[in-house]
N, C-alpha and C positions, 0 to 999 in steps of 0.2 A: 428518559433517555431519548435523544433526538438524533440518532445516527440513522441515515437513510441510504438506500441504494437507488440511485437515479439512473434511468435508462434513456439514452438519446436515440431517437428514431429519425430516419430520413426517408422521405418519399422515394419509392423505387429501390431503396437499398435495405430497408428494415433497420435492425439495430446496428448502430455505428459506434456506440460507446456506452460504457457504464462508469459511474462515479460513486464513490462513497462520500457522503456529506455529513460532517459533524457540525451541528448548529451552535454549540457552545464550547467554551474552553474546557469545561469539565468533560464533555463528550469526546473532545479531541484527545485529552489525556487518556481516556479509556481506550480509544482507538490506537494510540501509541503503545499502550500496554499490551493490547491484543497482538499487534505486529511484533513487538519485542519478544513476547512469549512464543509466538509461532516460529519466529526466526531461530530461537534457541532450541526448538524441538526439531529443526530441519537443517542439520549440519551440512548436508550435501545439496543444498538449494542451488538452483542455477544462478549465475551472476546477475541476471535481470531482477530476480526476486530479492537477492541480497541488497542490490542498489535501492530498490523501492523500500525495503525495510529500513535502511539507513536514512532515506529521505523523510520517511514518516516519523521515525523515532528521534533523529538528530538534526534534520533540516538540511543535511549535506551528505554526499556519498563519502564514506570514510576511507575506502581502499579501492585499489584497482582489482576488482574481482575476476576480471578476464584472465589475468596471469596466474591465478590460483588453480587452474584446472588440472 
């Protein structure tokens, strides 16, 4: 498995970003499955989380989650 957490550091600011990187198609499919299962277990997830889950699992945001509050 080659899924890694990458941290971006900037002088004077410290950590400015974190990225999850899947090096192979097989690893990306595993990452999609992780996101899909996590989303199914979190029915009241905030809209931003639902959008990211859609992007990882489907490649696009499927709904306007801001109107579902």
